[in-house]
C-alpha positions in Angstrom: 52.4 104.0 68.2 51.0 104.8 64.9 47.8 107.2 64.7 45.9 108.0 61.6 45.5 111.5 60.9 42.8 113.5 58.8 42.8 117.5 57.9 40.5 118.0 60.6 42.3 116.3 63.4 39.4 114.4 64.5 40.7 111.2 63.6 44.1 111.7 65.4 42.1 112.9 68.5 39.7 110.1 68.7 42.7 107.4 67.9 44.4 108.8 70.7 41.4 108.6 73.1 40.9 105.0 71.8 44.4 104.2 72.5 44.2 105.6 76.3 41.2 103.7 76.7 43.1 100.4 75.6 45.8 101.4 78.2 43.3 101.7 80.9 41.8 98.3 80.0 45.2 96.9 80.1 46.0 98.6 83.4 42.5 97.2 85.1 43.6 94.0 84.0 46.7 94.1 86.0 45.2 95.3 89.4 44.5 92.7 92.3 41.3 93.3 92.2 40.7 92.0 88.6 43.3 89.2 88.9 41.4 87.9 92.3 38.0 88.1 90.3 39.8 86.0 87.7 41.3 83.5 89.8 38.0 83.0 92.0 36.0 82.8 88.7 38.4 79.9 87.5 38.1 78.1 90.7 34.3 78.1 90.6 34.3 76.8 86.7 36.8 74.1 88.1 34.4 72.7 90.8 32.2 70.2 90.0 29.9 70.7 92.8 29.7 74.5 92.3 29.0 73.9 88.4 26.3 71.4 89.8 24.6 73.8 92.3 24.7 76.5 89.4 23.0 74.1 87.2 20.3 73.4 89.5 19.7 76.9 90.8 19.3 78.1 87.1 17.0 75.4 86.3 15.0 76.3 89.4 15.0 80.0 88.5 14.0 79.5 84.9 11.1 77.6 86.1 9.9 80.1 88.5 10.3 82.6 85.5 8.0 80.7 83.5 5.6 79.9 86.5 5.6 83.9 87.1 4.9 84.7 83.3 1.9 82.2 83.2 0.8 83.5 86.8 1.3 80.4 88.1 4.1 81.3 90.6 3.3 80.9 94.3 5.3 81.9 97.4 6.6 78.9 98.1 8.3 78.5 94.6 10.1 82.5 95.3 11.2 80.6 98.8 12.5 77.7 96.8 14.8 80.1 94.7 15.8 82.1 97.6 16.9 79.0 99.5 18.4 77.4 96.4 20.6 80.7 95.9 21.5 81.1 99.6 22.6 77.4 99.3 24.9 78.4 96.2 26.3 81.5 97.8 27.6 79.6 100.9 29.8 77.4 99.2 33.1 78.6 99.9 34.0 78.9 96.3 31.1 80.9 95.6 31.8 83.3 98.6 35.2 83.8 97.5 33.9 84.5 93.8 31.1 86.6 95.2 33.7 89.1 97.2 36.0 89.3 94.3 33.2 90.2 92.2 32.0 93.0 94.8 35.6 94.5 95.0 36.3 94.6 91.6 32.7 96.3 91.0 33.9 98.8 93.7 37.1 99.4 91.8 35.3 100.0 88.6 32.8 102.4 90.2 35.9 104.4 91.4 37.2 104.2 87.8 34.2 105.3 86.3 34.1 108.5 89.0 37.8 109.1 88.0 37.0 109.1 84.2 33.6 111.0 84.8 34.8 113.8 87.2 36.6 115.9 84.7 33.6 115.6 82.4 30.7 116.5 84.8 29.1 113.2 83.3 28.6 109.9 85.0 28.8 107.7 82.3 27.5 104.6 84.5 24.4 106.3 85.3 23.8 107.4 81.6 24.3 103.6 80.0 20.5 102.7 80.8 19.3 105.3 78.6 19.5 108.6 76.4 17.3 110.5 78.0 16.4 111.6 81.9 13.5 113.7 83.3 
């Protein structure tokens, strides 16, 4: 474990914090939630039917977005996109993936809370901008 040092000590402290952050990332990658997420993601990527459904949904969504930008989107278009999404999400392989994603997000929220608590700052909430009213 080598840490660069500067006369004022800032580089040492920053390096140590970055080193700890790397260890945290490695620990998160070992959690059951992350491993399950990776497994279910791979299952979706390896499932030809799921990939076809994803492509069809994305195409429909892109068409809708373009129609919305030009003011030509209809309620029927919205309904088509919703139905395609429901159909995609109802596939067993996608249901497992989405459940694993939710579990990982919950774990990451808990990690964020644990990091933010001693700092009195919620970095997850601050990520979207620099200033709050």
